[in-house]
C-alpha positions as CSV (number, residue, x, y, z in Angstrom):
1,M,92.3,105.5,79.2
2,L,94.8,107.4,81.2
3,F,96.3,109.8,78.1
4,N,92.8,111.4,78.2
5,E,94.2,113.2,81.4
6,N,96.5,116.4,81.2
7,K,99.7,115.7,83.1
8,V,101.4,112.2,81.4
9,T,104.7,111.3,82.8
10,K,106.4,107.9,82.7
11,D,106.4,107.8,86.4
12,S,102.3,108.0,86.4
13,L,102.2,105.9,83.7
14,V,104.8,103.1,85.5
15,K,102.2,103.5,88.1
16,F,99.2,102.6,85.8
17,L,100.8,99.6,84.7
18,L,102.1,98.5,88.2
19,A,98.3,98.0,89.5
20,A,97.0,97.2,86.0
21,A,99.4,94.4,86.2
22,R,98.7,93.2,90.2
23,S,94.6,92.7,88.7
24,G,95.2,91.0,86.0
25,Q,94.4,92.3,83.1
26,L,97.8,92.8,81.1
27,F,98.5,88.9,81.7
28,D,97.4,85.8,83.4
29,L,99.0,85.7,87.4
30,E,99.6,82.6,87.5
31,N,102.0,82.3,84.6
32,V,105.3,82.8,85.7
33,V,106.9,83.4,82.3
34,E,104.5,86.5,81.0
35,K,105.1,87.9,84.9
36,N,108.9,87.3,85.0
37,D,108.9,88.7,81.3
38,F,106.3,92.0,82.6
39,Y,108.8,93.1,85.4
40,S,111.5,92.7,83.6
41,S,110.3,94.6,80.7
42,L,108.9,97.0,82.1
43,D,110.6,100.2,82.1
44,R,111.0,99.4,78.5
45,F,106.7,98.7,78.5
46,A,106.4,102.3,80.2
47,E,108.6,103.7,77.4
48,I,107.1,102.8,74.3
49,A,103.9,103.6,75.2
50,F,104.9,107.0,76.3
51,K,106.1,107.8,73.1
52,L,102.9,106.2,70.7
53,R,100.6,108.6,73.6
54,D,100.0,110.4,70.3
55,Q,99.4,107.8,67.8
56,H,96.3,105.8,67.5
57,R,97.1,102.4,65.2
58,V,100.1,100.4,66.2
59,L,101.7,97.6,64.6
60,D,103.8,95.7,67.4
61,V,105.8,93.5,64.8
62,G,107.8,90.9,66.8
63,S,105.1,90.6,70.2
64,G,105.9,87.4,71.3
65,T,103.7,87.2,74.2
66,G,101.3,90.0,73.0
67,I,102.4,92.0,77.0
68,L,103.2,95.2,75.3
69,C,100.0,94.8,72.7
70,G,97.7,94.4,76.2
71,I,98.9,97.0,77.9
72,L,98.9,99.6,74.3
73,A,95.5,98.1,73.7
74,L,94.4,98.9,78.0
75,L,95.7,102.2,77.2
76,G,93.2,102.6,74.0
77,H,95.2,102.3,71.1
78,E,94.3,99.7,67.9
79,V,96.8,97.5,68.6
80,Y,97.4,94.8,65.5
81,A,100.6,91.9,66.1
82,L,102.6,89.6,64.3
83,D,105.2,87.6,65.5
84,F,106.3,83.7,64.1
85,F,106.7,82.2,68.2
C-alpha cells in the first residue's frame, strides 16, 4: 500500500496510478471508455485519493465505471460503491 510510505505526495500518487493503469490493474486496457475516463480524470482521482489517505472505509456514491473505487481499493481502502448506472 502506497500510503504506508512516509512521504506520499500527490505527484508520487499520480506516478503510482499511471503504473497501475498501464499494467491493467485498474481497468481493462482494451476498454476505450474506461481508459479515456481514467486519463481524463487522473488529476481529480489522485486529488480525491490523496485527501482520503487517512480514511479506512469509503463510500463512493455515483461511482460510474468504478475506476475511483478500484484506485481506492488498490491503495488499501475498504470501498463500497453505489450507482444507478
